[in-house]
TORLO-941825 format. One line per 4 residues: number of its first residue (from 0); their letters; for each residue x negated, y, z negated of N, C-alpha, C, O, CB. Coordinates in steps of 0.05 Angstrom, whole numbers, plus 5000, padded with zeros to 4 digits. Last residue first. Glycine has a CB too. Layout:
BEGIN
NUM	a	X/Y/Z/X/Y/Z/X/Y/Z/X/Y/Z/X/Y/Z  ...
This chain:
BEGIN
115	xxxx	3113/6415/1088/3093/6432/1076/3099/6437/1046/3084/6452/1032/3092/6459/1092  3112/6358/1127/3124/6375/1106/3103/6392/1095/3080/6384/1092/3137/6360/1083  3117/6367/1200/3105/6364/1179/3116/6377/1147/3125/6400/1144/3082/6373/1187  3170/6344/1244/3150/6372/1237/3140/6361/1207/3156/6347/1194/3170/6409/1234
111	xxxx	3169/6308/1305/3164/6306/1277/3154/6333/1266/3134/6343/1275/3145/6284/1270  3209/6321/1362/3178/6318/1349/3185/6317/1318/3206/6326/1309/3155/6347/1358  3257/6310/1374/3237/6312/1399/3218/6307/1381/3209/6285/1383/3233/6341/1420  3311/6271/1351/3291/6291/1350/3267/6287/1368/3260/6265/1376/3282/6292/1324
107	xxxx	3369/6265/1389/3355/6255/1379/3328/6274/1373/3325/6293/1389/3354/6233/1393  3420/6278/1414/3414/6292/1391/3390/6289/1377/3385/6303/1357/3432/6289/1375  3429/6239/1449/3424/6264/1459/3411/6284/1438/3396/6303/1444/3449/6274/1471  3411/6174/1437/3426/6191/1436/3417/6223/1443/3392/6227/1441/3435/6186/1413
103	xxxx	3407/6116/1480/3391/6139/1472/3409/6165/1463/3423/6176/1481/3372/6148/1496  3417/6049/1472/3426/6075/1480/3408/6097/1462/3400/6095/1439/3460/6078/1477  3377/6004/1490/3390/6008/1473/3397/6036/1488/3386/6044/1509/3379/6004/1445  3331/5976/1527/3357/5962/1518/3377/5972/1498/3393/5956/1487/3350/5938/1509
99	xxxx	3298/6011/1576/3307/6009/1553/3332/5991/1547/3352/5992/1562/3310/6032/1547  3247/5990/1626/3270/5996/1615/3282/5993/1587/3276/5973/1575/3282/5985/1627  3187/6035/1630/3200/6006/1621/3229/6015/1614/3236/6035/1602/3183/5991/1591  3176/6073/1690/3179/6071/1658/3192/6045/1655/3204/6034/1673/3198/6096/1643
95	xxxx	3175/6072/1746/3154/6082/1731/3148/6075/1704/3126/6071/1695/3156/6105/1731  3205/6018/1783/3205/6040/1765/3177/6046/1754/3158/6029/1754/3223/6034/1742  3224/6006/1846/3202/6002/1826/3202/6028/1806/3200/6051/1813/3171/5999/1843  3285/5979/1868/3265/5996/1866/3247/5996/1844/3254/5987/1823/3274/6017/1868
91	xxxx	3287/5920/1905/3290/5931/1875/3270/5954/1876/3246/5952/1882/3282/5908/1849  3320/5868/1942/3302/5901/1946/3309/5912/1919/3332/5912/1910/3316/5926/1974  3327/5808/1965/3332/5826/1947/3311/5851/1952/3290/5850/1964/3329/5813/1919  3319/5796/2022/3340/5782/2011/3350/5796/1979/3373/5795/1971/3330/5751/2009
87	xxxx	3305/5834/2078/3305/5836/2048/3326/5816/2038/3350/5819/2044/3312/5867/2038  3275/5806/2135/3295/5814/2124/3293/5813/2090/3282/5795/2077/3315/5798/2136  3220/5823/2181/3234/5810/2158/3255/5823/2152/3259/5846/2159/3220/5808/2137  3198/5816/2241/3216/5825/2235/3220/5812/2208/3225/5788/2210/3232/5823/2254
83	xxxx	3137/5830/2284/3152/5807/2265/3168/5824/2248/3157/5845/2239/3130/5785/2246  3130/5854/2340/3130/5862/2319/3145/5832/2309/3159/5818/2323/3142/5890/2316  3120/5852/2400/3092/5846/2385/3103/5856/2358/3086/5870/2348/3061/5864/2397  3177/5820/2411/3154/5833/2423/3132/5832/2409/3122/5810/2406/3158/5858/2429
79	xxxx	3199/5802/2359/3208/5818/2376/3183/5834/2386/3171/5853/2375/3231/5833/2364  3214/5752/2317/3193/5763/2328/3202/5777/2351/3213/5762/2367/3174/5745/2333  3254/5749/2255/3246/5741/2282/3229/5756/2293/3226/5778/2281/3265/5739/2300  3252/5734/2198/3278/5740/2213/3273/5732/2239/3283/5711/2247/3288/5770/2213
75	xxxx	3222/5716/2134/3219/5717/2161/3243/5718/2179/3258/5700/2174/3205/5698/2168  3249/5743/2076/3243/5719/2093/3240/5730/2123/3253/5749/2133/3268/5695/2091  3232/5769/2012/3239/5773/2037/3234/5742/2052/3220/5723/2043/3221/5799/2050  3244/5809/1954/3242/5782/1963/3248/5778/1993/3271/5784/1999/3261/5766/1946
71	xxxx	3209/5864/1929/3228/5854/1951/3223/5824/1948/3201/5815/1940/3222/5866/1984  3199/5930/1900/3192/5896/1899/3215/5887/1912/3237/5897/1909/3190/5881/1868  3180/5997/1921/3196/5966/1920/3182/5947/1917/3160/5944/1926/3209/5956/1942  3137/6033/1920/3161/6040/1922/3183/6018/1913/3202/6025/1898/3164/6048/1947
67	xxxx	3081/6062/1882/3093/6040/1888/3123/6042/1888/3136/6049/1869/3084/6021/1871  3033/6102/1915/3057/6099/1900/3076/6074/1905/3084/6067/1927/3073/6122/1905  2992/6106/1946/2987/6098/1925/3009/6090/1905/3006/6076/1886/2972/6113/1917  3023/6101/2000/2998/6114/1992/2994/6092/1969/2993/6067/1971/3001/6149/1982
63	xxxx	3074/6070/1982/3074/6087/2008/3048/6102/1991/3053/6115/1971/3109/6107/2018  3086/5989/1982/3073/6019/1975/3069/6044/1991/3060/6041/2013/3051/6016/1968  3120/5937/1961/3117/5955/1979/3109/5981/1976/3125/5997/1966/3134/5955/1989  3106/5869/1950/3110/5896/1942/3101/5915/1959/3080/5912/1972/3098/5902/1918
59	xxxx	3142/5806/1952/3125/5824/1963/3128/5852/1951/3150/5859/1943/3130/5824/1990  3154/5740/1952/3162/5768/1935/3134/5780/1948/3113/5768/1952/3165/5768/1893  3177/5710/2013/3176/5712/1982/3176/5736/1972/3193/5753/1978/3153/5700/1971  3133/5707/2069/3160/5699/2057/3149/5692/2025/3130/5680/2015/3176/5670/2075
55	xxxx	3102/5714/2127/3109/5722/2106/3135/5714/2099/3155/5714/2113/3105/5746/2107  3067/5688/2173/3093/5690/2169/3098/5689/2138/3098/5668/2125/3107/5669/2184  3012/5742/2176/3024/5713/2176/3051/5711/2176/3063/5733/2178/3015/5698/2155  3007/5802/2214/3011/5786/2195/3016/5759/2196/3026/5751/2217/3026/5795/2185
51	xxxx	2975/5815/2263/2961/5815/2243/2974/5798/2216/2960/5785/2200/2956/5842/2239  3006/5797/2308/2986/5796/2305/2972/5795/2284/2956/5776/2281/2981/5806/2315  3054/5826/2293/3063/5798/2293/3034/5790/2293/3031/5772/2277/3083/5787/2318  3068/5886/2249/3049/5876/2275/3051/5845/2271/3050/5836/2248/3012/5888/2273
47	xxxx	3126/5883/2214/3098/5891/2219/3090/5878/2244/3103/5862/2257/3078/5883/2196  3183/5914/2194/3176/5898/2216/3143/5908/2212/3135/5931/2209/3195/5905/2248  3242/5904/2147/3220/5921/2157/3203/5900/2179/3207/5876/2181/3201/5932/2129  3308/5909/2124/3285/5898/2134/3263/5917/2140/3265/5941/2138/3291/5883/2155
43	xxxx	3358/5936/2112/3355/5909/2109/3330/5899/2113/3328/5877/2104/3370/5897/2124  3347/5996/2122/3355/5983/2097/3351/5954/2096/3339/5947/2075/3383/5989/2093  3281/5990/2155/3311/6003/2158/3314/5988/2131/3297/5974/2119/3335/5994/2188  3223/6008/2184/3229/6002/2160/3259/6013/2164/3265/6035/2172/3209/6016/2136
39	xxxx	3163/5993/2221/3189/6002/2224/3197/5996/2197/3183/5981/2184/3206/5989/2247  3106/5987/2203/3115/5995/2226/3140/6010/2230/3141/6033/2240/3116/5975/2238  3069/5971/2149/3097/5975/2160/3101/5991/2184/3098/6016/2179/3113/5987/2139  3006/5942/2148/3017/5968/2147/3048/5960/2162/3050/5945/2182/2995/5994/2165
35	xxxx	2991/5896/2094/2995/5899/2122/3012/5924/2125/3030/5929/2108/3009/5875/2135  2943/5867/2049/2960/5890/2057/2969/5890/2089/2952/5884/2106/2944/5917/2051  2929/5813/2000/2925/5823/2029/2947/5848/2035/2968/5847/2023/2931/5795/2053  2933/5792/1957/2909/5805/1961/2907/5828/1987/2893/5848/1991/2890/5782/1965
31	xxxx	2996/5787/1955/2974/5779/1940/2952/5801/1943/2954/5823/1933/2965/5751/1949  3018/5832/1998/3022/5802/1992/3001/5790/1979/2985/5780/1994/3028/5786/2015  3046/5891/2009/3020/5881/1994/3036/5848/1990/3058/5843/1981/3009/5903/1958  3058/5934/2057/3065/5914/2042/3047/5894/2037/3034/5881/2054/3086/5904/2051
27	xxxx	3063/6009/2062/3042/5985/2070/3061/5963/2054/3078/5971/2039/3003/5989/2054  3077/6070/2101/3081/6045/2079/3068/6022/2084/3062/6014/2107/3108/6036/2076  3058/6094/2143/3048/6110/2118/3057/6084/2093/3045/6081/2072/3067/6148/2115  3035/6093/2207/3049/6081/2186/3047/6087/2159/3023/6082/2153/3045/6059/2186
23	xxxx	3011/6126/2254/3037/6135/2234/3049/6120/2211/3068/6128/2197/3059/6139/2249  2976/6081/2264/2966/6106/2252/2992/6125/2238/2992/6136/2216/2948/6122/2277  3008/6047/2293/2997/6036/2267/2989/6069/2249/2996/6076/2227/2963/6012/2275  3026/6078/2334/3046/6075/2315/3034/6064/2287/3044/6068/2265/3066/6056/2327
19	xxxx	2974/6087/2360/2991/6115/2350/3010/6102/2333/3011/6113/2311/3009/6136/2375  2966/6039/2377/2947/6048/2356/2960/6069/2341/2960/6071/2316/2921/6059/2367  3004/6027/2404/3007/6008/2388/2992/6021/2365/2998/6019/2342/2997/5981/2399  2997/6060/2452/3021/6064/2439/3021/6048/2414/3039/6054/2399/3044/6056/2456
15	xxxx	2948/6043/2471/2948/6068/2455/2973/6075/2443/2974/6091/2425/2940/6090/2471  2967/5997/2489/2950/5992/2470/2945/6020/2455/2939/6021/2431/2926/5978/2482  2998/6008/2533/3008/5996/2508/2992/5992/2488/3002/5983/2468/3018/5975/2511  2957/6039/2567/2983/6057/2552/2994/6040/2527/2999/6051/2506/3012/6062/2574
11	xxxx	2932/5990/2575/2915/6010/2564/2936/6031/2551/2933/6039/2528/2895/6024/2587  2976/5964/2609/2957/5951/2586/2946/5973/2570/2954/5972/2547/2932/5933/2598  2976/6004/2653/3000/5992/2634/2991/5978/2605/3000/5983/2582/3017/5969/2651  2928/5994/2678/2937/6024/2665/2963/6021/2643/2967/6034/2622/2947/6047/2692
7	xxxx	2926/5946/2692/2907/5957/2674/2915/5981/2660/2909/5987/2637/2884/5962/2686  2966/5946/2730/2973/5925/2704/2951/5936/2684/2956/5935/2659/2969/5887/2711  2989/6006/2760/2977/5983/2761/2977/5969/2733/2987/5980/2714/2952/5988/2770  3050/6035/2768/3026/6037/2752/3009/6009/2755/3023/5990/2752/3033/6044/2720
3	xxxx	3103/6024/2783/3085/6038/2803/3059/6036/2790/3042/6036/2807/3094/6070/2809  3134/6005/2743/3125/5986/2761/3106/6004/2780/3091/5989/2793/3150/5972/2777  3142/6049/2712/3119/6029/2702/3117/6009/2725/3097/5996/2725/3125/6012/2672  3187/6074/2731/3161/6085/2737/3139/6065/2731/3119/6065/2745/3156/6111/2722
């Protein structure tokens, strides 16, 4: 069907699809002070728009809105059309609490009671 459409119409359709894909993106990759929307994400990596993002490499943070999801080490994989794909070398879920280096017992006191 696309061979029946004029080139200008095909370009407009591609631009609208690109805009809609960017608008649906809820996850964002942060590199330093810059942020790029993630258009596709899998277990092994993610993809961003090739025109916007430079060739990213190294340590990045992935956010969904204001919530920090992952800290990852990435390497550029390939450019496929207008998407630049990156693969995870390491992908660690971000923790909201500090890790403890000791075992906590289940019968520990919850609060301190004052002496009367």
